[in-house]
N, CA, C and O atoms as a GROMACS GRO file, in nm:
protein
  248
    1MET      N    1   0.088  17.551  11.370
    1MET     CA    2  -0.044  17.615  11.309
    1MET      C    3  -0.029  17.658  11.195
    1MET      O    4   0.072  17.724  11.171
    2SER      N    5  -0.111  17.635  11.109
    2SER     CA    6  -0.124  17.679  10.955
    2SER      C    7  -0.167  17.778  10.935
    2SER      O    8  -0.262  17.814  11.004
    3LEU      N    9  -0.126  17.846  10.851
    3LEU     CA   10  -0.216  17.980  10.829
    3LEU      C   11  -0.272  17.987  10.724
    3LEU      O   12  -0.195  18.071  10.679
    4GLN      N   13  -0.370  17.965  10.611
    4GLN     CA   14  -0.407  17.940  10.489
    4GLN      C   15  -0.466  18.075  10.464
    4GLN      O   16  -0.548  18.111  10.549
    5VAL      N   17  -0.444  18.149  10.373
    5VAL     CA   18  -0.472  18.277  10.338
    5VAL      C   19  -0.521  18.288  10.196
    5VAL      O   20  -0.447  18.221  10.123
    6SER      N   21  -0.619  18.347  10.130
    6SER     CA   22  -0.629  18.374   9.989
    6SER      C   23  -0.566  18.486   9.967
    6SER      O   24  -0.545  18.578  10.047
    7LEU      N   25  -0.519  18.473   9.794
    7LEU     CA   26  -0.485  18.625   9.739
    7LEU      C   27  -0.599  18.704   9.768
    7LEU      O   28  -0.583  18.794   9.850
    8PHE      N   29  -0.678  18.693   9.733
    8PHE     CA   30  -0.798  18.824   9.746
    8PHE      C   31  -0.808  18.875   9.873
    8PHE      O   32  -0.828  18.996   9.875
    9THR      N   33  -0.800  18.815   9.989
    9THR     CA   34  -0.770  18.871  10.134
    9THR      C   35  -0.659  18.943  10.127
    9THR      O   36  -0.659  19.061  10.162
   10ALA      N   37  -0.564  18.890  10.087
   10ALA     CA   38  -0.414  18.965  10.140
   10ALA      C   39  -0.406  19.067  10.073
   10ALA      O   40  -0.332  19.149  10.129
   11VAL      N   41  -0.468  19.120   9.928
   11VAL     CA   42  -0.493  19.194   9.838
   11VAL      C   43  -0.596  19.325   9.920
   11VAL      O   44  -0.571  19.444   9.933
   12ILE      N   45  -0.702  19.255   9.959
   12ILE     CA   46  -0.803  19.346  10.051
   12ILE      C   47  -0.753  19.428  10.116
   12ILE      O   48  -0.764  19.550  10.106
   13VAL      N   49  -0.662  19.337  10.225
   13VAL     CA   50  -0.605  19.412  10.355
   13VAL      C   51  -0.503  19.498  10.327
   13VAL      O   52  -0.477  19.590  10.404
   14LEU      N   53  -0.436  19.477  10.215
   14LEU     CA   54  -0.335  19.584  10.192
   14LEU      C   55  -0.372  19.703  10.131
   14LEU      O   56  -0.312  19.809  10.147
   15ILE      N   57  -0.514  19.681  10.031
   15ILE     CA   58  -0.562  19.835   9.982
   15ILE      C   59  -0.663  19.904  10.096
   15ILE      O   60  -0.710  20.016  10.075
   16VAL      N   61  -0.692  19.828  10.223
   16VAL     CA   62  -0.738  19.888  10.345
   16VAL      C   63  -0.639  19.982  10.399
   16VAL      O   64  -0.662  20.094  10.445
   17GLY      N   65  -0.506  19.913  10.386
   17GLY     CA   66  -0.409  19.977  10.507
   17GLY      C   67  -0.360  20.086  10.429
   17GLY      O   68  -0.313  20.179  10.494
   18LEU      N   69  -0.360  20.100  10.283
   18LEU     CA   70  -0.329  20.165  10.224
   18LEU      C   71  -0.389  20.348  10.220
   18LEU      O   72  -0.330  20.456  10.226
   19TYR      N   73  -0.552  20.305  10.204
   19TYR     CA   74  -0.638  20.402  10.191
   19TYR      C   75  -0.671  20.464  10.347
   19TYR      O   76  -0.741  20.561  10.379
   20ASP      N   77  -0.609  20.389  10.411
   20ASP     CA   78  -0.614  20.435  10.561
   20ASP      C   79  -0.502  20.542  10.592
   20ASP      O   80  -0.525  20.618  10.686
   21ILE      N   81  -0.399  20.553  10.532
   21ILE     CA   82  -0.301  20.579  10.526
   21ILE      C   83  -0.315  20.713  10.444
   21ILE      O   84  -0.284  20.824  10.488
   22SER      N   85  -0.367  20.686  10.317
   22SER     CA   86  -0.418  20.814  10.239
   22SER      C   87  -0.509  20.926  10.339
   22SER      O   88  -0.479  21.043  10.361
   23VAL      N   89  -0.621  20.855  10.388
   23VAL     CA   90  -0.710  20.934  10.497
   23VAL      C   91  -0.626  21.008  10.603
   23VAL      O   92  -0.653  21.124  10.632
   24ALA      N   93  -0.555  20.961  10.642
   24ALA     CA   94  -0.495  21.024  10.745
   24ALA      C   95  -0.366  21.093  10.661
   24ALA      O   96  -0.291  21.149  10.741
   25ILE      N   97  -0.337  21.100  10.573
   25ILE     CA   98  -0.205  21.188  10.491
   25ILE      C   99  -0.316  21.339  10.491
   25ILE      O  100  -0.285  21.454  10.521
   26ASN      N  101  -0.460  21.281  10.442
   26ASN     CA  102  -0.552  21.415  10.356
   26ASN      C  103  -0.610  21.510  10.461
   26ASN      O  104  -0.650  21.624  10.439
   27ARG      N  105  -0.605  21.415  10.631
   27ARG     CA  106  -0.686  21.488  10.712
   27ARG      C  107  -0.570  21.546  10.808
   27ARG      O  108  -0.613  21.605  10.907
   28ARG      N  109  -0.488  21.541  10.801
   28ARG     CA  110  -0.346  21.619  10.881
   28ARG      C  111  -0.348  21.748  10.923
   28ARG      O  112  -0.301  21.782  11.032
   29HIS      N  113  -0.402  21.833  10.837
   29HIS     CA  114  -0.462  21.958  10.865
   29HIS      C  115  -0.581  22.034  10.969
   29HIS      O  116  -0.605  22.152  10.992
   30GLN      N  117  -0.647  21.893  11.022
   30GLN     CA  118  -0.778  21.905  11.097
   30GLN      C  119  -0.734  21.935  11.215
   30GLN      O  120  -0.627  21.889  11.254
   31PRO      N  121  -0.826  22.039  11.309
   31PRO     CA  122  -0.789  22.061  11.465
   31PRO      C  123  -0.774  21.918  11.514
   31PRO      O  124  -0.666  21.892  11.566
   32GLN      N  125  -0.865  21.824  11.506
   32GLN     CA  126  -0.846  21.708  11.615
   32GLN      C  127  -0.797  21.610  11.555
   32GLN      O  128  -0.844  21.548  11.459
   33LYS      N  129  -0.657  21.585  11.638
   33LYS     CA  130  -0.542  21.497  11.589
   33LYS      C  131  -0.558  21.400  11.603
   33LYS      O  132  -0.497  21.322  11.529
   34THR      N  133  -0.643  21.350  11.696
   34THR     CA  134  -0.632  21.195  11.761
   34THR      C  135  -0.696  21.055  11.684
   34THR      O  136  -0.678  20.934  11.705
   35ALA      N  137  -0.787  21.141  11.574
   35ALA     CA  138  -0.870  21.059  11.447
   35ALA      C  139  -0.780  21.048  11.341
   35ALA      O  140  -0.808  20.954  11.266
   36VAL      N  141  -0.686  21.109  11.310
   36VAL     CA  142  -0.588  21.110  11.187
   36VAL      C  143  -0.456  21.047  11.276
   36VAL      O  144  -0.392  20.968  11.208
   37TYR      N  145  -0.420  21.060  11.368
   37TYR     CA  146  -0.355  20.922  11.439
   37TYR      C  147  -0.384  20.812  11.424
   37TYR      O  148  -0.312  20.726  11.373
   38ALA      N  149  -0.504  20.798  11.470
   38ALA     CA  150  -0.558  20.656  11.492
   38ALA      C  151  -0.566  20.591  11.317
   38ALA      O  152  -0.522  20.479  11.291
   39TYR      N  153  -0.624  20.672  11.218
   39TYR     CA  154  -0.597  20.641  11.063
   39TYR      C  155  -0.465  20.572  11.016
   39TYR      O  156  -0.439  20.466  10.959
   40ALA      N  157  -0.372  20.707  11.077
   40ALA     CA  158  -0.223  20.614  11.029
   40ALA      C  159  -0.168  20.489  11.099
   40ALA      O  160  -0.106  20.401  11.038
   41ILE      N  161  -0.193  20.486  11.229
   41ILE     CA  162  -0.162  20.374  11.315
   41ILE      C  163  -0.235  20.247  11.230
   41ILE      O  164  -0.169  20.146  11.206
   42LEU      N  165  -0.350  20.256  11.194
   42LEU     CA  166  -0.468  20.138  11.175
   42LEU      C  167  -0.410  20.117  11.021
   42LEU      O  168  -0.441  20.012  10.962
   43GLY      N  169  -0.326  20.215  10.955
   43GLY     CA  170  -0.314  20.196  10.804
   43GLY      C  171  -0.177  20.148  10.810
   43GLY      O  172  -0.150  20.052  10.738
   44VAL      N  173  -0.078  20.202  10.889
   44VAL     CA  174   0.040  20.096  10.870
   44VAL      C  175   0.058  19.964  10.936
   44VAL      O  176   0.161  19.901  10.914
   45ILE      N  177  -0.049  19.910  11.026
   45ILE     CA  178  -0.099  19.787  11.085
   45ILE      C  179  -0.111  19.705  10.998
   45ILE      O  180  -0.042  19.603  10.990
   46PHE      N  181  -0.246  19.752  10.880
   46PHE     CA  182  -0.293  19.671  10.804
   46PHE      C  183  -0.200  19.650  10.649
   46PHE      O  184  -0.194  19.555  10.572
   47THR      N  185  -0.131  19.795  10.645
   47THR     CA  186  -0.006  19.747  10.515
   47THR      C  187   0.089  19.663  10.557
   47THR      O  188   0.154  19.600  10.474
   48ILE      N  189   0.111  19.650  10.685
   48ILE     CA  190   0.207  19.548  10.719
   48ILE      C  191   0.185  19.403  10.705
   48ILE      O  192   0.250  19.310  10.658
   49LEU      N  193   0.053  19.417  10.772
   49LEU     CA  194  -0.038  19.271  10.770
   49LEU      C  195  -0.055  19.212  10.631
   49LEU      O  196  -0.051  19.090  10.616
   50GLY      N  197  -0.075  19.295  10.530
   50GLY     CA  198  -0.132  19.321  10.366
   50GLY      C  199   0.036  19.247  10.295
   50GLY      O  200   0.052  19.166  10.204
   51ILE      N  201   0.126  19.307  10.371
   51ILE     CA  202   0.263  19.248  10.292
   51ILE      C  203   0.277  19.098  10.350
   51ILE      O  204   0.261  19.002  10.276
   52PHE      N  205   0.299  19.088  10.445
   52PHE     CA  206   0.314  18.982  10.549
   52PHE      C  207   0.203  18.870  10.458
   52PHE      O  208   0.254  18.781  10.390
   53LEU      N  209   0.074  18.881  10.464
   53LEU     CA  210  -0.030  18.786  10.375
   53LEU      C  211   0.014  18.742  10.235
   53LEU      O  212  -0.001  18.632  10.183
   54ILE      N  213   0.073  18.856  10.183
   54ILE     CA  214   0.076  18.825  10.043
   54ILE      C  215   0.225  18.747  10.025
   54ILE      O  216   0.227  18.648   9.951
   55ILE      N  217   0.338  18.787  10.087
   55ILE     CA  218   0.418  18.722  10.093
   55ILE      C  219   0.439  18.569  10.182
   55ILE      O  220   0.544  18.505  10.174
   56ASN      N  221   0.351  18.536  10.244
   56ASN     CA  222   0.301  18.414  10.313
   56ASN      C  223   0.212  18.339  10.169
   56ASN      O  224   0.227  18.220  10.140
   57TRP      N  225   0.151  18.402  10.118
   57TRP     CA  226   0.071  18.326  10.006
   57TRP      C  227   0.160  18.316   9.918
   57TRP      O  228   0.123  18.213   9.862
   58LEU      N  229   0.265  18.353   9.859
   58LEU     CA  230   0.358  18.353   9.776
   58LEU      C  231   0.483  18.263   9.820
   58LEU      O  232   0.556  18.246   9.722
   59LEU      N  233   0.531  18.200   9.935
   59LEU     CA  234   0.572  18.098   9.994
   59LEU      C  235   0.514  17.956   9.976
   59LEU      O  236   0.568  17.864   9.914
   60LYS      N  237   0.419  17.954  10.029
   60LYS     CA  238   0.293  17.872  10.044
   60LYS      C  239   0.278  17.770   9.898
   60LYS      O  240   0.278  17.647   9.887
   61ARG      N  241   0.265  17.889   9.785
   61ARG     CA  242   0.237  17.830   9.659
   61ARG      C  243   0.332  17.780   9.572
   61ARG      O  244   0.310  17.715   9.470
   62GLY      N  245   0.476  17.825   9.631
   62GLY     CA  246   0.585  17.742   9.588
   62GLY      C  247   0.701  17.797   9.511
   62GLY      O  248   0.792  17.722   9.476
   0.00000   0.00000   0.00000
């Protein structure tokens, strides 16, 4: 299976991941912790996926 991804998509996924992590950091003192944990988990997943997609794009490019 060939994974074809554009650089634009990879950068957008990385930006969304970093944004979710920043939201989790800014809301860490709120009384409802489940939303903070959800943002943190999604941020880590999107950031790792974005880095993976950028590396994959660079390897496919040559």
